[in-house]
C-alpha positions in Angstrom: 0.0 0.0 0.0 1.4 1.1 -0.9 0.5 2.8 2.2 -2.5 2.6 4.2 -5.3 1.4 2.3 -7.6 2.8 3.8 -7.3 1.5 2.7 -12.0 1.0 -3.5 -12.8 -0.7 -11.2 -9.8 -3.4 -9.9 -13.1 -4.6 -11.5 -15.2 -1.5 -11.7 -14.7 -0.7 -15.5 -15.3 -4.3 -16.5 -17.6 -5.4 -13.6 -19.8 -2.4 -13.4 -20.7 -3.2 -17.0 -21.3 -6.7 -15.8 -21.7 -5.3 -12.1 13.1 18.5 -2.3 10.7 21.3 -1.6 12.4 23.3 -4.4 11.5 20.6 -6.8 7.9 21.2 -5.9 5.5 23.9 -6.9 4.8 27.1 -5.0 3.0 26.3 -1.7 1.2 29.7 -1.5 -2.4 29.0 -0.5 -3.6 32.1 -2.4 -2.7 30.3 -5.6 -5.1 27.4 -4.9 -8.7 28.0 -5.3 -10.4 24.9 -6.6 -9.9 25.4 -10.3 -11.5 23.4 -13.1 -9.2 21.6 -15.5 -8.2 23.6 -18.4 -8.1 21.7 -21.7 -8.0 24.7 -24.1 -5.4 25.0 -26.7 -2.4 22.7 -27.3 -0.7 21.3 -24.2 2.7 22.7 -23.6 5.9 20.7 -24.3 9.4 20.9 -22.8 7.9 21.1 -19.3 9.3 19.2 -16.2 6.5 18.0 -14.0 7.2 16.7 -10.5 5.2 13.6 -9.5 5.1 12.5 -5.9 4.7 8.7 -6.4 4.6 5.6 -4.2 7.7 3.5 -4.4 5.5 0.4 -4.7 4.4 1.5 -8.2 4.6 -1.6 -10.4 6.8 -1.5 -13.5 3.7 -1.0 -15.7 3.0 2.4 -14.0 6.7 3.4 -14.3 6.5 2.5 -18.0 3.4 4.6 -18.4 5.2 7.6 -17.1 7.9 7.0 -19.6 5.4 6.6 -22.4 3.9 10.0 -21.5 7.3 11.6 -21.6 8.0 10.2 -25.1 4.5 11.2 -26.4 4.4 14.7 -24.9 8.0 15.9 -24.9 7.6 16.7 -21.3 9.7 15.3 -18.4 8.4 13.5 -15.3 10.5 14.2 -12.3 9.7 11.3 -9.9 9.8 12.2 -6.2 9.9 8.9 -4.4 7.5 8.4 -1.3 8.4 5.3 0.6 5.7 2.7 0.5 6.0 1.8 4.1 5.4 5.4 5.3 3.3 6.6 2.3 0.4 8.4 4.0 2.3 10.1 6.8 5.1 11.2 4.4 2.8 12.7 2.0 0.8 14.5 4.6 3.9 15.8 6.4 5.3 17.2 3.1 1.9 18.6 2.1 1.6 20.4 5.5 4.9 22.3 4.8 3.2 23.9 1.8 5.2 21.8 -0.7 3.2 20.7 -3.7 4.0 18.5 -6.7 2.5 19.0 -10.2 1.0 15.6 -10.1 0.1 13.6 -6.9 -0.3 9.9 -6.6 -2.7 9.5 -3.6 -5.5 7.5 -2.1 -9.0 7.8 -3.6 -11.0 7.4 -0.4 -13.0 10.5 0.6 -11.3 10.5 4.0 -7.9 10.8 2.3 -9.1 13.3 -0.3 -10.5 15.5 2.6 -7.2 15.2 4.5 -5.5 17.2 1.6 -8.6 19.5 1.3 -9.0 18.6 -2.4 -11.8 21.1 -3.0 -9.4 24.0 -2.2 -6.1 22.4 -3.3 -6.8 20.2 -6.3 -8.0 20.9 -9.8 -11.5 19.6 -10.6 -11.2 17.0 -13.3 -15.0 16.3 -13.6 -15.3 17.4 -17.2 -12.5 15.2 -18.5 -13.5 12.1 -20.7 -12.3 9.5 -18.3 -15.0 10.3 -15.8 -17.8 8.7 -17.8 -15.6 5.6 -18.4 -15.0 5.2 -14.7 -18.7 4.8 -14.1 -19.5 4.3 -10.4 -15.9 4.4 -9.5 -15.9 8.1 -10.1 -18.6 8.4 -7.4 -16.1 7.1 -4.9 -12.5 7.7 -5.9 -11.3 11.2 -5.5 -14.9 12.5 -5.3 -15.9 15.3 -2.9 -19.2 17.0 -3.2 -20.0 15.4 -6.5 -16.8 16.7 -8.1 -14.1 14.3 -9.3 -10.5 15.3 -8.4 -8.7 12.0 -9.2 -8.2 9.7 -12.1 -7.9 6.0 -11.0 -6.1 3.7 -13.5 -4.6 1.3 -11.1 -6.6 -1.8 -10.0 -8.8 -1.6 -7.0 -7.2 -2.5 -3.6 -9.0 -5.6 -2.4 -8.5 -6.9 1.2 -8.3 -10.5 2.2 -6.0 -13.2 3.4 -2.9 -14.3 1.4 -1.9 -17.9 2.3 0.9 -20.3 1.6 -0.8 -23.3 -0.1 1.7 -25.9 1.0 1.7 -24.9 4.6 -2.1 -25.0 4.9 -2.3 -28.3 3.0 0.4 -29.8 5.3 -1.7 -28.8 8.3 -4.9 -30.2 6.7 -6.5 -26.8 6.5 -8.7 -25.0 3.9 -8.2 -21.2 3.6 -10.1 -19.5 6.5 -13.0 -17.3 5.3 -14.3 -16.2 8.8 -12.6 -14.9 11.9 -13.6 -18.1 13.8 -12.0 -20.2 11.1 -9.0 -18.0 11.2 -8.6 -18.5 15.0 -9.1 -22.2 14.6 -6.5 -22.3 11.8 -4.0 -20.5 14.1 -4.5 -23.1 16.8 -4.0 -26.0 14.3 -1.0 -24.4 12.7 0.7 -23.9 16.1 0.2 -27.6 16.9 1.0 -29.1 13.5 3.5 -26.8 12.0 5.8 -25.6 14.8 8.3 -23.0 13.6 5.8 -21.5 11.1 4.1 -18.2 12.0 0.3 -18.7 11.7 -0.4 -15.0 10.8 2.3 -12.5 9.9 1.7 -8.9 11.1 3.7 -5.9 10.2 3.2 -3.3 12.9 6.4 -1.6 12.0 4.8 -0.1 8.9 1.8 0.9 11.1 -0.9 0.7 8.4 -1.1 -3.1 8.0 -2.8 -3.9 11.4 -5.8 -1.9 10.3 -6.7 -4.6 7.7 -7.2 -7.6 10.0 -8.0 -5.3 13.0 -11.1 -3.9 11.3 -11.4 -3.7 7.5 -11.8 -7.4 6.9 -14.0 -8.0 9.9 -16.5 -5.2 9.0 -16.8 -6.2 5.3 -20.1 -8.1 5.9 -21.6 -5.2 7.9 -21.1 -2.7 5.1 -23.3 -4.1 2.3 -24.7 -1.1 0.5 -22.6 0.9 3.0 -25.0 0.1 5.8 -22.5 0.5 8.6 -21.1 3.7 7.0 -24.5 5.3 6.9 -25.2 4.3 10.5 -22.1 6.2 11.6 -22.7 9.2 9.4 -26.4 9.6 10.5 -25.5 9.1 14.1 -27.7 6.0 14.7 -24.5 4.1 15.7 -21.1 5.0 17.0 -17.8 3.5 16.4 -17.3 2.8 20.2 -20.7 1.1 20.7 -19.6 -1.8 23.1 -21.8 -4.3 21.1 -21.0 -2.8 17.7 -19.1 -4.4 14.9 -16.1 -2.1 15.1 -15.4 -3.0 18.7 -16.2 -6.7 17.9 -13.5 -6.6 15.1 -11.0 -5.1 17.4 -11.7 -7.7 20.1 -11.3 -10.5 17.5 -8.0 -9.1 16.5 -6.8 -8.8 20.1 -7.8 -12.4 20.7 -5.6 -13.5 17.8 -2.8 -11.5 19.4 -3.3 -13.0 22.9 -3.5 -16.5 21.3 0.1 -16.0 19.9 -1.0 -16.1 16.3 1.4 -13.4 15.2 5.1 -13.3 14.5 7.4 -12.5 17.5 8.5 -9.2 15.9 5.0 -8.2 14.9 5.4 -4.7 16.4 8.5 -3.9 14.4 8.2 -6.0 11.2 7.7 -4.2 7.9 5.1 -4.7 5.2 7.8 -6.0 2.8 8.8 -8.7 5.4 5.3 -10.1 5.5 5.2 -11.3 1.9 8.7 -12.8 1.9 7.6 -14.8 4.9 4.4 -16.1 3.2 6.1 -16.8 -0.1 8.9 -18.8 1.6 6.5 -20.7 3.9 7.9 -19.2 7.1 4.4 -17.8 7.7 1.1 -19.4 6.7 -0.9 -16.2 6.2 -1.0 -12.5 6.0 -3.9 -10.1 5.9 -3.3 -7.5 3.3 -4.6 -6.1 0.0 -4.2 -6.9 -3.7 -1.8 -4.1 -4.3 0.8 -6.3 -2.7 0.8 -8.9 -5.6 3.4 -6.7 -7.3 5.6 -7.1 -4.2 5.1 -10.8 -4.2 6.1 -11.0 -7.8 9.2 -9.0 -7.2 10.2 -11.2 -4.3 10.0 -14.1 -6.7 12.0 -12.3 -9.4 8.9 -11.8 -11.4 8.3 -15.6 -11.7 4.6 -15.3 -11.5 4.2 -19.0 -12.0 6.2 -19.6 -8.8 4.0 -17.1 -6.9 0.8 -18.7 -8.2 2.0 -22.1 -7.2 2.9 -21.0 -3.7 0.3 -18.3 -2.7 -3.5 -18.0 -2.8 -5.9 -15.3 -1.8 -9.3 -15.5 -0.2 -11.8 -12.9 1.2 -13.1 -13.1 4.7 -15.1 -11.1 7.2 -16.6 -11.7 10.6 -18.9 -14.6 9.7 -19.0 -14.7 5.9 -16.5 -14.9 3.0 -16.9 -11.3 2.1 -14.1 -9.1 1.0 -13.8 -5.3 1.0 -12.2 -2.9 -1.4 -10.9 0.7 -1.8 -9.4 2.8 -4.6 -5.7 2.0 -4.6 -3.2 4.7 -4.1 -1.1 3.0 -6.8 -2.4 4.5 -10.0 -4.7 7.2 -8.6 -3.6 10.7 -9.7 -4.5 14.3 -8.7 -3.5 17.6 -10.2 -2.7 20.1 -7.4 -3.6 23.7 -8.0 -0.2 25.3 -7.9 -0.6 28.7 -9.5 1.7 27.8 -12.4 -0.9 27.7 -15.3 1.6 26.2 -17.8 2.4 23.2 -15.6 -1.2 22.8 -14.6 -2.2 22.5 -18.2 0.6 20.0 -18.8 -0.4 18.0 -15.8 -4.0 17.8 -17.1 -2.5 16.6 -20.4 -0.8 13.8 -18.3 -4.2 12.8 -16.9 -5.7 12.8 -20.4 -2.9 10.6 -21.7 -2.9 7.9 -19.0 -6.7 7.6 -19.2 -6.7 7.9 -23.0 -4.0 7.1 -25.6 -1.7 5.4 -23.1 -4.3 3.5 -21.2 -4.8 0.3 -23.3 -1.0 -0.4 -23.5 -0.7 0.1 -19.7 -3.6 -2.4 -19.0 -2.0 -4.9 -21.4 1.4 -4.6 -19.7 -0.1 -4.5 -16.2 -2.3 -7.5 -16.8 -5.0 -6.1 -14.6 -8.8 -5.6 -14.9 -9.4 -2.2 -16.3 -11.0 0.5 -14.3 -12.2 2.3 -17.4 -14.8 0.9 -19.7 -14.1 0.1 -23.4 -10.7 -1.6 -22.7 -10.4 -5.4 -23.0 -9.4 -7.4 -19.9 -6.1 -9.2 -20.5 -5.3 -12.7 -19.3 -4.9 -12.5 -15.5 -2.2 -13.9 -13.3 -3.7 -16.7 -11.2 -3.3 -14.9 -7.9 -5.1 -11.9 -9.3 -7.9 -14.3 -10.6 -8.2 -15.4 -7.0 -8.7 -11.8 -6.0 -11.4 -11.4 -8.7 -13.1 -14.5 -7.5 -13.3 -13.1 -4.0 -14.5 -9.7 -5.2 -17.2 -11.3 -7.4 -18.7 -13.0 -4.3 -20.0 -9.6 -3.2 -17.3 -7.2 -2.1 -18.2 -4.1 -0.1 -16.6 -0.7 0.1 -14.1 -0.5 3.0 -16.1 1.0 5.9 -13.6 3.8 6.6 -13.8 5.2 3.1 -16.3 8.0 3.7 -15.5 8.5 7.4 -13.3 11.5 8.3 -10.8 11.1 11.1 -9.5 7.7 10.1 -6.0 8.8 9.2 -5.3 8.1 12.9 -6.4 4.5 12.8 -3.0 3.1 11.8 -1.4 4.4 15.0 -4.2 3.2 17.2 -4.3 -0.3 15.5 -0.5 -0.5 16.1 -1.1 0.2 19.9 -3.7 -2.5 20.0 -1.2 -4.9 18.4 1.4 -3.9 21.0 -1.1 -4.5 23.9 -0.8 -0.8 24.8 -4.5 -0.1 24.4 -7.6 -2.2 24.7 -10.1 -2.6 21.9 -12.6 -0.4 23.6 -9.9 2.3 24.2 -9.1 2.3 20.5 -12.7 2.5 19.6 -13.3 5.4 22.0 -10.4 7.3 20.5 -11.5 6.7 16.9 -15.1 7.9 17.8 -13.5 11.0 19.2 -11.3 11.5 16.1 -14.3 10.9 13.8 -16.6 13.4 15.7 -13.9 16.1 15.7 -13.1 15.6 12.0 -16.8 15.5 11.0 -17.5 18.7 13.0 -14.5 20.4 11.3 -15.7 19.4 7.9 -19.0 21.2 8.5 -17.3 24.5 9.3 
C-alpha cells in the first residue's frame, strides 16, 4: 500500500458493466482556489512535472510515465515516497506547503479530505475518463460530486494471502471467517511448529488496520449500511456491542493466542510477503496491491507465486471481502498557480486515461477501471482476487469517514497491547466526531 489502504474498477470498469521542496511547486495558499481543469489550446511541451509517487508503483506504471514523456515531450521528475510510510510522508510534506505538479494518492474520501481537495486540487470532472470510470468516479477522489482524481490502477481488495503448501500440510482450507482464522491459528501452532500462523507488520503501522477492522466489518457494510449508520448518528464506532469493537476484540484475541510473529510490532510490510512466499508464515492479511511485491520477491516468476500463494476474502462470519481505490495509479493535479504546468499535468491525466491506457492495461495484466478496454489474461493470484471480489465485495467502511487517518497508529497500539479494543474505539469515535465537525465548518 502502498501505504494505508484505507485503505476502492480493480473490477469497476469491467464489472460495473457486468456489475526537495524546491522541486515542488509554490505552496502559497492564495494560488489554490479549486480550479477546473483547463483543456483549451495545445498542451505545452518541454515542461518538467514533479510527480510524488509511491515507491511500490509496479513496472507498468513506471513505463506509463515514460510513455507519456515520449509522447508529450515533457519530463516526469519522480519524487519517491516510501511505500511503508506513504500516508504520513505525503501529509507531512503537504503540511509544509510543498506541492507536486501531479500527486499519486488514495482515492477514499477521508484521504481526499485530508488534503482539502476542494481547495487544493483541480476539478477533473469534465475530462473524458470520468464517464468511463462509471460508479468508481462516485467514490475515488470525489468530494461534493466533483471528481478530483483519475484512477487507472486496480482496486485495492483486502483479504488473506496464504501459503498453499503450509495450509495443506496442516490439513486446512483457507479460512473465510474470523472463527475459522482463529481455529487455523490453533491448528498451525500444533501441527507446523516454527511457522508463524499469521504475519503482522506493525512496523509499517498501516497493515494492522486490515485484520484489525477492515476485513471484519466487510459483511456489515453491504450497501454501505455501517457507514450510513455512523454518518447519520444512529450508531457510534465505540458502541460496546457494535461491529467495530467486535472486530478489534477478535484481532486482540488473535494477538493473545500467539498467532502473530514474535516481531509483529516492528516487522515491515515487505517482510510479510517474503515470509508467506517462503512458507515461514502461513498467512498475512493485506490487499491486492501487494501482488506486485510478491512477484518482485519471486524475481517476477509469476508461476512460482501462483503455485505457492493463494488469496481468499473473509469477514466476521462470511466470506466477504472489502475494497478501496488503490493509491497505486490514482492521480490528482494540485492547484499550484503555475498555469503552464497545470495545463501539462491535465494533459498527463488525459494521456494515462486515453491514448496510453490500453497499452498500460495490457502490460499490467489487470482488470481495467475504465470501460471500453479489453481485460487481459490475468495472473492466477489476481484471478483469486477477482473471484473473492465477485462474491459480493463491499466498500471498506472507513472510506467516507473522516478522522481515520489516525487509525493506523491506534491499531498498532492494539497490536502492541498498549490499548484495549474499547480504548481504541473510543479514540476513533472522538477523532471521527472532531473531523466531522470540522468538515461542516
